[in-house]
C-alpha positions in Angstrom: -21.6 0.3 -23.0 -17.6 -0.7 -24.1 -16.4 2.0 -21.8 -18.5 0.9 -18.3 -16.7 -2.8 -19.3 -13.5 -0.9 -19.9 -14.0 0.4 -16.1 -14.8 -3.0 -14.3 -11.7 -4.3 -16.2 -9.1 -1.5 -14.7 -11.1 -1.9 -11.2 -10.8 -5.6 -11.1 -6.8 -5.8 -11.9 -6.4 -2.9 -9.5 -8.0 -4.8 -6.8 -6.2 -7.9 -7.8 -3.3 -5.8 -7.4 -3.8 -4.5 -4.6 -4.7 -8.4 -3.1 -1.3 -9.3 -4.3 0.3 -6.8 -2.6 -1.2 -7.0 0.6 -0.5 -10.7 0.4 3.5 -10.5 -0.5 3.6 -7.6 1.7 3.8 -9.6 5.3 6.7 -11.4 3.4 8.8 -8.1 2.7 11.3 -7.8 5.7 11.1 -4.0 6.0 7.6 -3.3 5.8 5.8 -1.9 8.9 9.2 -1.8 11.1 10.8 0.9 10.1 12.4 3.7 12.6 9.6 5.8 11.8 6.7 3.7 12.7 4.7 4.7 16.0 4.3 1.4 17.9 2.7 2.2 21.4 2.2 -0.8 23.7 0.8 -0.9 26.6 -1.3 -2.9 29.3 -4.4 -3.8 27.3 -3.8 -1.7 25.3 -1.8 -1.4 21.5 -1.9 1.3 19.4 0.2 1.0 15.6 0.4 3.6 13.6 3.1 3.0 10.3 4.2 7.0 9.2 7.2 5.8 7.9 6.2 3.2 5.9 3.1 5.1 4.9 5.2 7.7 3.4 7.8 5.5 2.0 4.9 3.7 0.2 3.3 7.0 -0.5 7.1 8.3 -2.6 7.2 5.1 -4.5 3.9 5.0 -5.9 4.5 9.4 -6.9 7.3 8.2 -8.8 5.4 5.2 -10.5 2.8 7.1 -12.0 4.7 10.3 -12.4 6.6 7.8 -14.7 3.5 6.3 -16.3 2.2 9.5 -17.0 4.1 10.0 -19.7 
């Protein structure tokens, strides 16, 4: 039962961290508007795919997880 409690605490901490990140992400000036992000706007249609932003976040998370694994 203690393992289930520990799992719930970790899941809650991850959800809290993601919520804080999403709240603060709009205030970071370059997130979502990098040169490699795809943005197509036509009459009655908008397509947005943050390719460069996704790659940047992936690299940062990979480095963080690599540092904390040791």
